[in-house]
C-alpha positions in Angstrom: 0.2 0.1 0.1 1.1 3.7 -1.2 0.3 6.7 0.8 1.3 10.3 1.8 3.2 11.2 5.1 4.0 14.6 6.8 5.7 15.9 9.5 5.2 19.3 9.6 8.2 21.3 11.2 7.1 22.3 14.3 3.7 21.0 14.0 0.9 22.2 11.7 0.3 25.4 14.2 3.7 26.6 12.9 3.1 25.9 9.3 0.0 28.0 9.6 1.3 30.5 11.2 4.6 31.1 8.1 1.6 31.0 5.4 -0.7 33.7 7.1 2.6 35.9 8.2 4.1 35.2 3.9 0.9 35.8 2.7 0.6 39.2 2.4 4.1 39.2 0.3 2.2 38.3 -2.9 0.4 41.6 -2.5 3.8 43.3 -3.0 4.6 44.2 -6.1 5.7 46.6 -8.7 3.2 50.3 -9.7 0.8 49.9 -12.1 1.4 52.4 -13.8 5.2 51.6 -14.7 4.7 47.8 -15.4 2.2 46.1 -17.3 0.0 43.7 -16.7 1.9 40.7 -18.1 4.8 41.6 -15.9 3.1 42.0 -12.7 1.7 38.7 -13.1 4.9 36.9 -13.8 7.0 38.2 -10.9 3.6 37.3 -8.7 3.4 33.5 -10.1 7.2 33.4 -9.5 6.4 34.3 -5.9 3.7 32.7 -5.3 5.3 29.0 -6.3 8.2 29.9 -3.8 5.8 30.4 -1.2 4.0 27.6 -2.0 7.8 25.3 -2.6 8.6 26.9 1.5 5.8 25.7 3.0 5.2 22.1 1.3 9.2 22.1 2.5 7.7 22.6 6.1 5.5 20.4 5.5 7.9 17.7 4.7 6.1 15.2 3.0 6.9 11.7 2.1 5.8 9.0 -0.2 5.3 5.9 2.0 5.0 1.9 0.5 3.7 -0.3 3.5 4.2 -4.0 3.0 4.2 -6.8 5.3 6.2 -10.0 5.3 6.2 -13.6 7.3 9.3 -13.6 9.7 12.1 -16.2 9.1 11.9 -18.5 12.6 13.9 -21.2 13.6 12.7 -23.9 16.8 15.5 -25.2 18.6 14.4 -29.0 19.6 17.0 -30.7 22.1 16.8 -34.8 22.8 19.2 -35.9 25.2 21.9 -38.0 24.4 23.3 -38.9 27.6 23.1 -42.3 29.5 21.0 -42.4 31.8 18.9 -42.5 28.6 18.9 -46.0 28.2 17.3 -46.8 31.8 14.0 -48.5 31.3 11.7 -47.4 33.5 9.5 -45.0 31.1 6.0 -46.2 29.3 5.6 -49.8 29.0 8.8 -50.1 30.3 10.9 -49.6 27.5 14.0 -47.2 27.9 13.7 -43.2 28.1 15.9 -43.2 24.5 13.7 -45.7 22.8 10.5 -43.4 24.3 11.8 -40.3 23.1 13.0 -41.3 19.6 9.0 -42.9 18.9 7.7 -39.6 20.6 10.1 -38.0 17.9 8.6 -40.4 15.0 5.1 -40.0 15.3 5.2 -36.2 15.3 7.5 -36.2 11.7 4.6 -34.9 10.0 3.9 -32.3 12.3 7.5 -31.4 12.2 7.6 -31.5 8.0 4.4 -29.1 8.1 6.2 -27.0 10.8 9.3 -26.8 8.9 7.3 -25.2 5.9 7.0 -22.6 7.9 10.3 -22.0 10.4 13.5 -23.2 10.2 13.6 -26.3 12.7 17.3 -27.3 14.2 18.1 -29.9 16.0 21.1 -30.4 18.6 21.6 -33.5 20.9 23.5 -33.0 24.5 24.9 -34.7 27.4 28.4 -33.4 28.2 29.0 -30.8 24.7 26.3 -30.0 22.6 26.1 -31.5 19.1 24.1 -30.1 15.8 22.2 -33.4 14.6 20.7 -33.3 10.8 16.9 -33.0 10.1 15.1 -33.4 7.0 11.8 -34.6 6.1 9.9 -34.4 9.6 13.0 -36.7 11.2 15.8 -36.2 13.3 19.5 -37.8 12.5 19.7 -39.5 16.0 22.7 -42.0 17.3 21.5 -45.8 17.5 22.2 -45.8 21.5 23.3 -42.2 23.8 26.7 -42.0 24.9 26.6 -38.8 27.0 28.7 -39.0 30.2 27.5 -35.6 31.6 23.5 -33.9 31.3 25.0 -30.4 31.0 20.9 -29.3 30.7 21.8 -25.6 31.7 25.1 -25.7 29.4 23.1 -26.8 26.2 20.6 -24.0 26.5 23.5 -21.7 27.1 25.4 -23.4 23.5 22.2 -23.2 21.9 21.2 -19.7 22.7 25.4 -18.4 21.7 25.2 -20.4 18.5 21.5 -19.4 17.5 22.3 -15.7 18.6 21.5 -14.0 14.4 18.1 -16.0 14.4 14.7 -15.5 15.7 14.6 -18.6 18.2 10.7 -18.1 18.4 10.9 -21.6 20.8 13.2 -24.1 22.6 11.8 -27.7 22.7 13.9 -30.2 25.5 13.3 -34.1 25.5 15.1 -35.5 28.6 14.9 -37.2 31.6 15.5 -34.1 33.7 18.8 -35.5 35.5 21.3 -32.5 35.5 24.8 -34.5 35.8 27.2 -32.2 34.5 30.9 -31.2 36.4 33.2 -27.8 35.6 33.1 -26.6 33.1 30.0 -28.0 31.9 27.9 -27.4 35.0 26.3 -24.3 34.6 22.9 -24.4 36.3 19.7 -25.0 34.0 17.7 -22.5 36.0 20.5 -19.6 35.0 20.4 -20.4 31.1 16.3 -20.8 31.1 15.9 -17.2 32.8 18.1 -16.0 29.7 15.2 -17.6 27.4 12.6 -16.1 29.8 14.4 -12.7 29.1 13.9 -12.9 25.5 10.6 -14.0 25.1 11.5 -17.4 24.1 9.4 -20.2 25.7 10.7 -23.6 26.5 8.7 -26.5 26.0 9.8 -29.5 27.7 9.0 -33.5 27.9 10.3 -35.5 30.3 11.0 -39.2 30.0 11.5 -41.8 32.9 10.1 -42.2 36.4 11.3 -40.0 39.4 12.4 -42.7 41.6 13.8 -46.6 41.3 12.5 -47.4 44.9 15.1 -47.3 47.4 18.2 -49.3 47.0 20.9 -49.4 50.1 23.7 -47.5 49.2 26.4 -45.2 50.8 28.3 -42.7 48.4 31.2 -39.8 49.5 30.8 -36.9 47.7 31.9 -33.5 48.4 35.2 -33.6 48.8 37.7 -30.3 49.9 40.7 -30.4 50.0 43.5 -27.5 49.8 45.9 -27.5 46.7 48.7 -26.6 48.3 49.6 -26.9 52.3 52.7 -26.6 54.5 54.8 -29.2 55.6 54.3 -29.7 59.5 51.0 -27.5 59.4 47.5 -29.7 60.3 45.6 -30.3 57.0 41.6 -30.7 57.4 40.0 -32.7 54.7 36.5 -32.7 54.3 33.3 -34.8 52.8 29.7 -35.7 53.2 28.6 -39.3 53.2 25.1 -40.0 51.9 23.5 -42.9 52.9 20.0 -44.7 51.7 18.4 -47.4 52.8 20.8 -48.2 55.9 19.2 -47.2 59.6 20.9 -47.8 63.1 24.5 -48.7 61.9 27.9 -47.2 62.2 30.5 -47.0 59.3 33.6 -46.0 59.1 35.3 -43.3 57.0 39.0 -43.5 56.4 41.7 -40.5 55.4 44.1 -42.4 53.3 47.6 -40.8 52.3 50.0 -41.5 49.7 53.3 -41.9 51.7 56.9 -43.0 50.2 55.7 -46.0 48.4 53.5 -44.6 46.5 51.1 -46.5 48.6 48.0 -45.0 50.2 47.8 -46.1 53.9 45.0 -44.8 56.8 45.9 -41.9 58.8 42.6 -40.9 60.3 38.7 -41.9 60.7 36.0 -41.1 61.8 32.6 -43.2 62.9 29.6 -42.5 61.8 26.0 -43.6 62.7 23.3 -43.8 60.3 20.1 -42.4 62.0 16.5 -43.0 60.9 15.4 -39.9 58.7 19.0 -38.4 58.4 20.8 -39.1 54.9 23.7 -36.4 54.7 26.7 -37.2 57.4 29.0 -34.3 56.6 32.7 -35.5 57.9 36.4 -33.9 58.7 39.1 -35.7 59.3 43.2 -34.3 59.7 46.4 -35.6 59.0 49.9 -33.5 59.1 51.8 -34.2 56.4 56.1 -34.2 57.2 57.8 -34.0 53.6 57.2 -31.5 50.8 55.8 -33.4 47.4 52.8 -34.3 45.8 50.6 -36.9 47.3 47.4 -38.6 46.5 44.6 -38.2 49.2 41.7 -40.2 49.4 38.4 -40.5 51.6 36.7 -43.2 51.5 33.4 -44.8 53.5 33.6 -48.4 53.9 30.9 -50.8 51.8 28.4 -52.6 54.7 27.4 -56.0 53.6 24.6 -55.8 50.4 26.1 -53.1 48.7 25.5 -53.3 45.3 27.6 -50.2 44.1 30.7 -49.4 45.2 32.5 -47.6 43.0 30.7 -44.1 44.8 32.2 -45.0 48.2 35.6 -42.8 47.8 37.0 -40.1 46.3 40.4 -39.2 45.6 42.8 -36.1 45.1 46.0 -34.8 44.9 47.9 -32.0 47.4 51.1 -30.7 46.8 52.7 -30.2 50.0 55.6 -27.2 50.5 57.7 -26.8 52.7 57.9 -24.7 55.9 54.9 -22.6 57.0 54.9 -18.3 56.8 55.6 -16.0 58.9 53.7 -12.6 58.6 54.1 -9.2 60.6 51.5 -6.9 60.0 51.8 -3.0 61.1 48.1 -1.3 60.5 48.9 3.0 61.0 46.4 4.4 63.3 44.0 6.9 61.3 45.4 9.5 63.7 48.1 10.6 66.3 47.6 8.5 69.4 44.5 6.3 67.5 43.8 3.1 66.2 43.5 1.5 62.9 40.4 1.7 60.5 37.8 -2.0 60.2 39.9 -3.8 57.8 42.7 -4.6 59.8 40.8 -6.7 62.1 39.4 -8.7 58.9 42.4 -8.9 57.7 43.7 -10.5 61.0 40.7 -12.7 61.2 41.2 -14.1 57.3 44.9 -14.9 58.2 44.3 -16.4 61.2 42.2 -18.9 59.6 45.2 -20.9 58.1 46.9 -22.5 60.4 50.1 -22.4 58.5 50.3 -18.5 58.6 52.0 -17.4 61.8 50.8 -13.5 62.4 52.8 -10.8 64.7 50.4 -7.7 64.9 51.2 -4.5 65.6 49.5 -1.0 65.7 51.8 2.2 64.7 49.5 5.2 66.3 52.8 8.0 65.9 52.8 8.0 69.5 55.9 8.0 69.4 56.9 8.4 66.4 60.1 6.9 63.9 60.0 3.7 66.1 62.9 1.8 65.6 62.2 -2.0 64.6 65.5 -3.6 63.4 65.9 -5.9 65.7 62.6 -7.2 65.2 63.3 -7.5 61.4 66.3 -8.9 61.4 67.8 -12.7 61.2 64.9 -13.5 58.6 62.2 -13.6 61.0 59.4 -12.8 58.9 58.7 -14.0 55.2 56.0 -11.5 54.5 55.6 -7.8 55.4 52.2 -6.1 55.4 52.1 -2.2 55.6 48.3 -1.5 56.1 47.7 2.6 56.0 51.1 3.2 57.5 52.5 6.9 57.2 56.7 6.8 56.8 56.9 8.6 60.2 55.5 5.7 62.1 59.1 4.3 61.5 63.0 5.2 61.5 64.7 5.5 58.4 66.7 2.8 59.3 63.7 0.5 59.5 62.6 1.1 56.8 66.0 0.6 55.2 66.3 -2.5 56.9 62.9 -3.6 55.7 64.1 -3.0 51.7 67.1 -5.2 52.3 64.7 -8.1 53.5 62.7 -7.9 50.1 65.8 -8.4 48.2 67.3 -11.1 50.0 63.7 -12.7 49.5 61.2 -11.8 51.9 57.7 -10.2 50.2 55.8 -7.0 51.0 52.6 -5.3 50.4 51.2 -2.1 50.8 47.9 -1.6 51.7 45.8 1.7 51.3 45.0 4.5 52.7 45.3 8.3 53.9 48.6 7.7 54.7 49.9 5.1 51.9 52.2 5.2 49.1 52.9 9.0 48.3 50.4 10.2 50.4 52.5 8.8 53.1 55.5 10.3 52.1 57.0 7.3 50.9 58.6 9.7 48.3 62.3 9.1 47.9 62.2 6.3 50.9 63.8 3.2 51.1 61.1 1.6 49.8 60.4 3.6 46.7 62.8 1.1 44.9 60.8 -2.0 46.1 57.2 -0.8 45.6 55.9 -1.0 42.2 54.8 2.4 41.6 56.5 6.0 41.7 55.9 8.0 44.2 55.9 12.2 44.3 56.4 14.5 47.0 53.7 16.6 45.9 51.5 13.6 46.8 52.1 14.3 50.7 49.6 14.2 52.8 49.6 15.7 56.6 47.6 14.3 59.9 44.5 16.6 60.3 44.7 17.4 56.5 41.3 17.2 54.5 42.4 14.4 52.5 43.0 15.3 48.8 40.5 14.5 46.4 43.8 14.1 43.7 45.4 11.6 45.2 42.2 8.8 45.8 39.7 7.2 43.9 36.2 7.8 44.8 33.8 5.0 45.6 32.3 2.9 44.9 34.2 1.2 43.0 35.0 -2.7 42.4 38.0 -4.8 42.0 38.2 -6.7 39.1 40.7 -9.0 37.9 42.9 -8.2 34.5 43.9 -11.8 32.5 47.0 -12.7 31.7 47.2 -13.1 28.0 43.1 -13.2 28.1 43.5 -17.0 29.3 43.9 -17.1 33.2 44.2 -15.1 36.2 47.3 -14.4 38.4 47.6 -16.7 41.2 46.3 -14.0 43.6 43.2 -13.6 42.2 42.2 -17.0 41.3 38.9 -17.9 43.4 38.3 -21.2 42.7 39.1 -24.3 40.1 37.1 -23.7 36.7 37.2 -21.6 34.1 38.2 -18.1 33.6 34.7 -16.8 33.4 33.9 -18.9 36.3 36.2 -17.0 38.1 35.6 -13.3 36.7 32.1 -14.1 37.6 32.8 -14.5 41.2 34.8 -10.8 41.0 32.0 -9.2 39.6 30.0 -10.8 42.1 31.5 -9.2 44.3 30.0 -5.4 46.7 32.0 -2.1 45.7 35.0 -1.0 47.8 34.7 2.5 49.3 37.4 4.0 47.3 41.2 3.1 46.7 44.6 5.4 46.3 45.2 6.5 42.6 48.3 4.5 41.3 49.2 6.0 37.9 49.5 3.2 35.2 51.8 5.3 34.0 53.9 5.5 37.0 54.3 2.1 37.6 58.1 0.5 37.0 58.4 -0.9 33.8 58.7 -4.7 35.4 55.7 -4.2 37.3 52.0 -6.2 36.3 48.8 -4.6 37.2 46.7 -7.6 37.9 43.3 -6.2 38.9 41.7 -2.5 37.9 38.3 -0.8 38.9 35.4 -0.7 37.4 35.4 3.0 37.1 36.0 4.5 34.1 39.7 5.7 33.9 39.7 1.2 34.9 42.3 3.0 38.5 44.9 0.6 38.8 44.0 -1.5 42.2 46.5 -4.0 42.6 50.3 -4.2 41.1 52.6 -6.6 41.6 56.3 -6.8 41.0 59.7 -8.7 41.8 62.3 -7.3 43.7 65.5 -8.4 44.4 65.3 -12.2 45.2 61.6 -11.4 46.8 58.4 -10.0 45.7 56.2 -6.9 46.2 52.5 -5.2 45.8 50.7 -2.1 45.8 47.2 -2.8 47.0 45.2 0.3 46.6 42.3 -0.4 48.5 41.7 -0.8 52.2 37.7 -1.5 52.8 38.2 -5.4 51.4 35.9 -5.9 55.0 32.5 -5.4 53.1 33.1 -8.9 51.0 33.3 -10.3 54.3 30.4 -8.1 55.5 28.2 -8.8 52.5 28.3 -12.7 52.8 31.2 -13.1 50.5 33.7 -14.6 53.6 35.4 -17.0 51.9 36.8 -15.4 48.8 37.9 -12.8 51.5 39.7 -15.3 53.0 40.6 -16.9 50.1 42.4 -13.7 48.4 44.2 -13.0 51.6 45.4 -16.4 52.2 46.8 -16.2 48.0 48.2 -12.6 48.2 50.7 -14.0 51.1 51.3 -17.0 49.5 52.2 -15.4 46.5 54.5 -12.5 48.1 55.9 -15.6 50.3 57.3 -17.7 47.0 54.9 -20.3 48.3 52.6 -20.1 45.4 51.8 -23.5 43.3 54.8 -22.1 40.9 57.5 -20.4 43.0 60.9 -21.7 42.8 60.2 -24.0 39.9 62.1 -23.8 36.7 59.5 -26.1 34.7 55.7 -26.1 35.6 52.2 -27.6 35.2 49.3 -26.7 36.5 45.7 -28.0 36.6 42.6 -25.9 37.1 41.3 -29.1 38.7 42.5 -32.5 40.0 39.3 -34.9 39.4 37.6 -35.9 36.4 34.5 -38.1 35.0 35.3 -40.6 32.4 35.9 -39.0 29.0 36.0 -35.9 30.3 38.7 -32.9 28.7 41.7 -32.6 30.8 43.2 -28.6 30.2 46.0 -27.4 31.5 49.0 -24.9 31.8 52.3 -25.3 31.6 55.7 -22.5 31.4 59.3 -22.1 32.2 61.6 -19.4 33.6 65.1 -19.0 34.1 67.1 -19.3 37.0 66.5 -14.9 38.1 62.9 -16.3 37.4 61.9 -15.1 34.3 60.3 -16.2 31.9 61.2 -18.1 29.1 59.0 -17.3 25.7 61.1 -19.3 23.6 61.3 -22.7 25.4 60.2 -25.4 23.7 58.2 -28.3 25.3 57.5 -31.8 25.4 54.4 -33.0 26.8 53.8 -36.8 27.6 50.8 -38.3 29.3 50.7 -41.2 31.3 47.7 -43.3 31.5 46.7 -45.7 34.0 47.4 -49.2 31.8 50.9 -48.0 31.1 51.2 -46.5 28.3 51.9 -42.6 27.2 50.7 -40.5 24.8 52.0 -37.1 23.5 50.2 -34.1 23.7 50.8 -31.2 21.4 50.5 -27.5 23.3 50.0 -24.1 22.0 52.0 -21.2 22.9 50.5 -17.8 24.4 53.2 -15.6 25.2 55.0 -16.7 28.3 52.3 -19.5 29.0 51.7 -23.1 26.8 47.9 -24.5 27.3 47.6 -28.2 26.1 44.5 -30.5 26.8 44.2 -34.0 27.0 41.0 -36.2 26.0 41.9 -39.6 26.3 40.2 -40.2 30.1 37.8 -43.3 29.4 39.4 -45.5 31.6 39.8 -44.9 35.2 42.6 -44.5 37.4 45.8 -42.0 37.9 47.2 -40.1 35.2 50.4 -38.4 35.1 51.7 -35.2 33.1 55.7 -35.2 32.2 56.8 -32.0 31.1 60.7 -31.3 30.0 61.7 -27.9 28.6 64.5 -26.9 26.5 65.5 -23.5 25.6 68.4 -22.8 22.4 69.2 -26.2 22.8 69.9 -26.9 26.8 67.3 -28.4 29.0 65.7 -26.2 31.4 64.3 -28.8 33.3 61.1 -31.2 33.4 58.0 -31.0 35.8 55.1 -33.2 36.4 51.8 -33.4 37.8 49.1 -36.0 38.5 45.2 -36.4 38.5 42.3 -38.9 39.4 39.7 -40.4 36.6 37.0 -41.8 38.7 35.3 -44.9 38.1 32.0 -43.3 39.1 28.9 -43.2 36.7 27.3 -40.4 37.3 24.7 -41.0 34.5 23.9 -44.6 36.6 24.8 -44.0 39.9 21.6 -42.1 40.4 19.0 -42.4 37.0 16.6 -41.3 38.7 14.6 -38.9 36.0 13.2 -35.5 37.7 10.4 -34.2 35.5 9.7 -31.3 38.7 13.1 -30.0 37.5 11.8 -29.7 34.1 8.4 -28.5 34.7 10.3 -25.6 36.9 12.1 -25.1 33.9 9.6 -24.7 31.5 7.1 -22.4 34.3 9.6 -19.7 33.9 9.0 -19.2 30.3 5.1 -18.9 31.1 4.2 -15.6 30.0 5.8 -16.2 26.7 3.7 -20.1 26.6 6.6 -22.2 27.8 5.0 -25.6 29.4 5.7 -28.8 31.1 4.2 -31.3 28.9 3.7 -35.4 28.5 5.9 -36.8 25.3 2.4 -37.7 23.6 1.0 -34.2 24.0 4.0 -33.4 21.1 1.7 -33.9 18.4 -0.5 -31.0 19.8 2.4 -28.8 20.8 3.1 -28.5 17.2 -0.2 -27.9 15.8 -0.5 -25.0 17.7 3.2 -23.7 17.0 2.1 -23.4 13.5 -0.6 -21.7 13.7 1.1 -19.4 15.7 3.6 -18.7 12.6 1.4 -16.1 11.3 2.2 -14.1 14.4 5.6 -13.8 13.3 5.0 -10.6 10.4 7.2 -7.8 10.2 5.5 -4.6 8.9 8.3 -2.9 6.5 8.3 0.5 5.9 9.9 2.2 2.6 9.3 6.0 2.6 11.2 8.4 -0.3 11.0 12.1 0.8 10.9 14.7 -1.4 11.2 18.0 0.7 15.2 17.6 1.3 16.0 16.4 -2.3 18.5 18.0 -5.0 15.6 19.1 -7.4 13.4 20.4 -4.8 16.0 23.5 -3.8 17.3 23.3 -7.6 14.0 24.5 -8.5 13.6 27.0 -5.2 16.9 28.4 -5.9 15.6 28.5 -9.5 12.6 30.5 -8.3 14.4 33.3 -6.5 17.0 33.8 -9.4 14.6 34.1 -11.9 12.5 36.6 -10.3 15.7 38.5 -8.9 17.0 38.4 -12.8 13.5 39.8 -14.3 13.7 42.1 -11.5 16.4 43.8 -12.3 16.3 43.3 -16.2 13.1 45.2 -15.9 14.7 47.9 -13.4 12.5 46.9 -10.3 15.7 46.9 -8.7 
């Protein structure tokens, strides 16, 4: 349909006012006695045409052509291809997978009809999500489901990413609803479905299988928790949860097994639990004090009572690195005023550090009454591994004390200056003995004396969030790594932390050339918040904030404690790679069969600098005694590799050797364990309630939980909705702003002017 549209400048009233104001101009013309009627008429006509053209331009006319077309839509079908679909508890005691295939086959005609209006795409999912062929209403499904995990949330996230450029009109999920997935594929399905709901995409779920297979006698050990790195001669705690089903009024023993020097595991601690009626979960906590540094296999195991059919889930294992010695820390906290007390943050930092039995903390308040305290005797003889300076002004200690502190770092200690009104330049550390130790340059002009108003030019106002800066876009610095798993999972933790109340202003330009900014603020300037650097044989850090207690107060106590622990370990050079010329690191040590194992590796020279030109040879030793070479990819100073041949349960060992310029640099090794637990079949009960709740999340868009036999009716309803997805296309051609209009307007004015001049009227 074609028609005219107008968009008057300033509205219709303004155009009418302009017409009335310009109309008198038509009456103004040459005298009748001087010019003939023909000449007067010509000039009046030219002026009339000019005014009409001007008024038309003010109306801004446009020629509109409107057409309607159907929008191309995409229907996503997600069949579950995990091994739990082999359980024979669907209608008629059929395997769930067979019942699902039958439901799809029975709806082939409806799918074929719907494919004429929409683009039908299918993705099978287990651990990973793979596209399936679809033609003439039928899906090309594998003969048997072989997925080792059921990653419902990750599957929905995958299809949203792959179909981001398409108009997804609906998602049909066919599954038993038993979410069984591990990092990095363990996204909760509720999180992914909320994105569907936000985009107005309905989710239709079809459940297969029974929610209960009857009570079966079983003891399961899960949720094993052990530190990746601990210290020799320091008690280490290993935790877990025993889940009991079918057993009552019975005692069972849980043991902690620790690998000895001969490579054999021996019991080092035990705990007896009594299974009571009505209670199924029993947390356990066992302790051992390792004697010698090294890498050890640690197993938490619950004994198997008589009559238990499944015993593969009675234990979990991991690997723990035992480091030499503990860490001795001197924490100096400055008062906010002369003779006063420190702020809030030191109390929370002390509590976080005290939670680590391998840390030995000495805490002192510097209140400047008296000033310039001499701590040289306390600092000598390598008494401390790490020094923390919390808002301490340079006048708090004597110049010789600061010099002794700088020498300690040069000999191998670690030092961190924390944020505060009297830290860094405002605290007078420009040209002090710590000027060379700290990773930033400071100026005397930044000095802030006690009693003065706080200077805004040397501080960053809050609220401000602290966000890590990924190294080579692949991983976080060891100080900032909050959990095993992916970069995205770690970044999500930091993004969820509450904002802090301001920071010291640390300039990127003024940092030392060998220093690295590893965390920044979320402000527009991306202010550096954590800068680290080596100095001599030691390490130093500049942390610009002093309100991390807000993390603890707002429910992120675990993150708060882990951050301070990892900062201290890095400063003490007791992090996972310190002191090793060749290193290999895994984000986790326990995997399921068939999982992909990702790892990182690198090499350093004798001074601790990265060898970016080193060549690596990597072998993975398997439980059956065979080995397999693995190729790695370089990205700056870090190399990455992956290994997928993990079908056999047992212990695997990654062996790395490095060469640089033809010379051997060294070797490194790390072990990981592949469980013989079958997460798909150990707990095979279906979860139709989960599927129904996911569908309800998208109820406003039309989503619903359905029985398999309702699939044909659903497809018919979707076919009826195909007409709803239309859009009106409006093609507009504007006439008032084209060059012919401009030329006509100029031509009319010019012609009138030319004639008036020729006839002697100007």
